[in-house]
N, C-alpha and C positions, 0 to 999 in steps of 0.2 A: 233540898238545898241546891243540888246540882242543876235541877230544872230551872230554878230561879236564876242561878248564875249564867246558864246558857241563854235564857231568855233576855237577861240583862245585857249580855254581850251582843245579841242580835239587835236589841233596841239601840245600843250604843253605835253599832255599825250602820244602822239605818240613819241615825242622826248625823253621822260623819259624812255621808254622801248627800250632797245638796246641789240642786240646780235652781237658780233664782234668776228671773228676768228682771234686770235693773231698769233697763230703758230700751225702747225701740224708737228710732228717729230717722228722719230724712237727712241724709248726709250731703247729697249732691243731686242736682236736677238740671237738665239742659234740653231745650227743644229748638230745632232749626227747621225752617221751611223755605229753602232757597228759591223754589219755583213759584211761590205765590206772588201776586194773585193770578198769574197766567194759567196755572194749573186748574184753577176753579172754573175757567171758561173753556177749557179743552173739552171737546165733544166726546172723545173716547180715550179713556185711560184705565188700565187695570194694573195697579202697582204690584210689584213683587215685594214681599215683606220678608226681611231677614232678621231673626232675633238671636242675639248672643247673650250668654249668661256667664257671669264670673262670680266666684265666691272667694273671699279672702278672710282669714282669721288671724288674729294676733293676740298675744298676751299683754295685758295692760298692767297687771300686778299679780300678787299672789292669789291665785284662784279666780282672777277676774280677766275676762276675755272680751274682745270685740269681734263680731262676725259681720262682714259687710257683703251685701249681695248687690250686684250691678246687672241691670238689664239694659241692653242697647238694641233698640228696634229701628231698622232702617227700611223705608219704603222707597223703591225706585221704579222708574219707567223709562224705557229706552236709554238705559245706562246713566240716567240723571237722577239725583237724589230728590225725592219729593218731600220727605221729612225724615228727620233723625231725632229720636227721643232717647235720652239716656237718663236713667234714674238709679241712684244708689241709696239704698236703705241699709241701716246698720242697727245692731243691738249690742248692748253691754250685758254680759251674763256672768253670774258667779257659778263656777263649776268646781266643786270640792269633793274629795273622797272617791273619785273615780280613777281607774288606772289610765295609762297613756292611750291605749287603744279605745277605751270607752270615751275619753275626753275628745279624741279626734273624731269619733263617730258623732258625738253631740255637736261639735263645731262644724263638721262637714256636711251633716245631713239634718239633724234635728233643728238647729238654729235657723238655717235657711228656710226650712219648712214653716217656721214661725213668722219669718219676715215676709215670705212670699205674698200673702194676701195684701199687705200694705203696698208693695211695689207694683203688683198687678193693677190695683185701683189707681195709683198715681199715673202709670203709663197710659191706661185707658182714658183718664181725664185729660192728660196733656194732649194726646192725639185728637180727641174730640174738641178740645178748646182751640186747637190749631185749625179747626174747620174741616177735619177729615172724619170719615166713619170711625166709630169707636173701635179700637184694637183690643180685643179680648184675648189675653194670653192664656194658653192652655196651662194646666197644672204641670208642674215639673216634679219628677220623682227624684228627689235629692238622695234618697237611700240607694237607689240604683246607680246614680251618678257617682256617689261616694264609693260604692263597691267596685265599680268599673275603674275608678281612679286607683284604688288599692291594688287591684289586679295588675294594672299597668305598671305601678311602682314595683311590685314584686317581680314582674317579668323583666323590668329594666335592671333590677338588682341582681337577677340571675343571668343577665346577658342574653335574654331571649328577645327576639323581635316581637313587637306589640301587634 
């Protein structure tokens, strides 16, 4: 009887912890190419590309969260912007039965990993449709970025320089 009760408790605990993807969607998109059409006839240009990543999570309701991932890719040549592509994808997730640290890990690393393929494809398409060589973004290790962010927060909390 004890084994059954313990097994039942384990099954109950497993049911209580839930992660559900409700929706992944394009939230914002922007593409600017201020140097066109002149840049297309320039004989020699090799742009420098800068990519910035931002992740934001917020609670929408009891156990329901939105994680938004923003990628901003800027190509420039001779200090002039060739193109700027900014894409924000987001997801709505149900996260129930996890402790605070686990929930933060899910929102800060796991959810962005789920969203990343969508945003990479959209950035690549935008740049290519703008007439430029396709920009293939490298995979981002959100687990490592989340761990680094946690270390920086702990260091700041203890008054240590980062």
